[in-house]
C-alpha angles and dihedrals in degrees: 000000000000141000134062124319098220092116093066090068088071093057095087095170094063117124099169125031120178115178098153124140097028134107101250114159139191128049132315103260118245088225091067085094088075089074092092094163094053114116105162123041122174117182096156119150103013132117100252116153142188134041124335107251116243087228089062092048089053095051112110096224126165093217130017121176117185098156123141103020134110098254114156143194126040125342106243125218102268124213092202116116092230123019134169125185108165125149100032134118100258120154092224134033097217131070115253098021113125128227121241113272091247091054091051092048091052093046089053089051089050092052093053090054090050100256101280108216095231091059095039091056091052103037104079135123129032099284109083092178088082095050125113111268094009126110128183139204118203090349095306126108107258104161136039105192112177109138120158093013095129090240115176131189129049140304117276122229086215089080088075088070089068092084095177095058113132099166134033112182113179100143123151100021131115098260119148140181129053129314107260111254093225091066086080087071091069098110096188096047113126104158131033112175115183098151119144097030134100099258117161131208164293097072116218117239106255126190117279089249094062118099103216116190116185103149116140095039105124095199092062105085092321088294091282096123130069098237096201112133143169119015093007095081120167114256095245092062098036093110092062124081114258116276092010114114115243114243115229136181090257091061093054133076106276093219098052121110090234090059095050092047089049092051093051091048090050092052092050092049091047092053092050091047091054092053090048091051092049091054099041100042096073091043092051092046092053092048091050093051092048091048091055101037101047097055091044091051091050091047095051091044091055092043091052091047093049092049089061092058120090123203130222135182136204119197122204109192124221124274092035104163090214091059109082093199094046092225137147112244133183127198119204108183135179121219104309116188099195095043095238122143129190122238128217127178122209098340132127094211132074131246125211133223106219094192094067132072094232132042131253126205125192114186134166108272115259091027091066115117107204122195118245089235091062090053092046089055096050093046096043090249092314091302120195091237088059092055114119100178149321132240144156090290098051136263130335118213132191114236131191123203124216091262091054097257111145124221137180114235114200110197123190112226117234091237093061099047095123129144088261093052093046090051090052090049091052093045092054090054094044093052106034096044088066105032115100113181132121092230097050117077115253124236109214099185148313142227131221113179122145106311093344117112112176134168123198120208138176108272115255101197099194094053128209123355089231091068093056093046103041109016105033093115096052091045091046093236130149112258115250114265120230089251092057092046091054091050092048092050091050093047092052092046091053093048092050092045088057092051092048106041118352100064126076089266136023120250135185118219096201096191108057110154140135094268089056092054111087127197127216132209091286094043091251110148134236128186114236142177106065098177091114101043113137130193107249121226122244118276120350095324117127128231121223112228142157111281111261139155135064127308112243090042099051117111110239096237091053094047092051105036106019089233115130141185132171086274088076088065089049089056091051090049089054090055090051089053089053090052090051090051100044106025087228126128120249092246128016121163090192092067122085111286096254092054101039094097105052098200095053093045094046091054090058097049098036098085093053110076094201093051090045092052090049091050095056116111106274090223087068112080094211114191128185090267092060099037091081092065090042089056092050092052091047090052091049091050089053093051092048092053097047111145094237115062091218089061094057120092123235121253091258089066090051089053091050091051096046101041096068091047092053091045098050102031114105120173118231091236108037112216091203093247097149105178092184091063091081116089105223092189090072121093113271096249091050091050090051093049094046091051094046091050090051094046098036092214144075131226125203111170115149131141126166097196089111093054104065126128106035116156115211135231131191111242123179138181105046116172113267095222143012117241105161112172093221093050096240 
């Protein structure tokens, strides 16, 4: 649900009001204090803005949940028995502490222009000098610079409290109403630009030193006058003191001597000025032409030169025994006649080889900024035939480097460049540039040029697990064998165990599902899509966060309260196990009502062996010899999806259950899939080529349709390497 919540203040008989998990906007109405019978108010995970009303702070509620909004200003002293207010934009972290006067003045200004989301997301904390559109001098706000921000509403008198303001630039918005009279009290004000709005009169009388620009406001004299006053005096009157009319020959008596003398002087000056213009005009014209032509010639020369250079890349995967620092490196090189490349270890900057015609850059993978032109080259200018799939983020293309190495290029579409999408883009870089684990997908680089936002990943040729479980018939694929499903489950468990416990810090994925599990050439699995990763708290404490993820995989406590621990990922993993067992999607409204929600239905049929056997994916020819391992996986899936988080195991337990099954399970008819035959110490491109030569074919199934709707977070501090003692 969307819109303001003002109407609830009229429902005076309410005792419980839960509005959490919606998209309500606007402020909390002051009149909410009229709900004297209200005891429980939950506004968690909305888009409410502005100050908390004093009337709400004075309500004697039993429970008040304000988490995950955009509330601003100070946190008042609440009279509620239990109150939570995390993840907002407050200026202080403690109840009762006031904001600085400048912060309060700017928040009042923000309210009068209807709290634009771009400013609300930036204006938080008690230091306005770091806010978008605000500049300071000696720690005091000196400039408000917000042109072309589509601001609507009126001008706030609170701006007059910013006594160090020297410039106010609000041109080309949709502001209306008069200029507040108290703005004339701003002693340091030099420039006030309100052009291109809908300001109405009368105009206050500012000091002569103030440059007031109000052109392009139709309500001011029908927009026929150049309303530029004060210090911005036209050149022809610049010799006269401000506000004193300039005397001209036309204002004097035509017969006076002074007038005749003035006319002669004017003629002499005019003649000299004409000669000066005749001499300078050709010189100035030549200088202007040279000024324009020379830079353009240089630009086109460089562009032509750059277009003749081709780019290549060489990827060295992690855990390469020949690499002493055990790092991922990427080389992006221009045409290089002698074949030399530079090497750089652990640096974010490039080195150059002066002996070659081109340049070579070696940068730690994930921190590599790749030019859009390089990615255009390897994807044939993002050709349709190179398209692998589409999702909420944009389009994924297959790219091939000059040495034959294949990459996946994820390009954000211009139509989805929202704050949410940009946050997800940044989160992917923040996480994957520091994660080093064989069961977490690797980010090789990214590109930010103009409106282009592109991520470059290692290429996972077999695509998403969801395709092989739910769409294998329509895609004419072979169904996954039980052996492969066991290996996939173990791979995912090991990747998630690393995120939760084996790195330097603990992280929560928040969107684990079969469409975010990608399969490589050998059907080994890697977890992908890290736009939602959240830093986990110490111990078993939960962190309150905005609801995100995919229904069907969401743990019940997270879906209801917004509180999350690593056990929410364990729940999602349990649902993935159920999908591997049954071949059914986590949520399908087209199925009979009792089977729509896979986790709930699986819990009912799991204790009955006959029902469990009937629920197994028909593409699996499960015999008595294999049903034992199926039962163990079913039991593990049940434990992972226990209703209470404390009853769920950690991912280390899942690894311990799965590892022996993978080790001892041998299919009756071996399909010659020997996963150990691949030498993982080889470079990635060599592994790909060896496998393709052995198989004599190429697979490229990838579709992101099942991965829409992720909401990003901003994690930091991932472990640089993986050194688990048990080699997981």
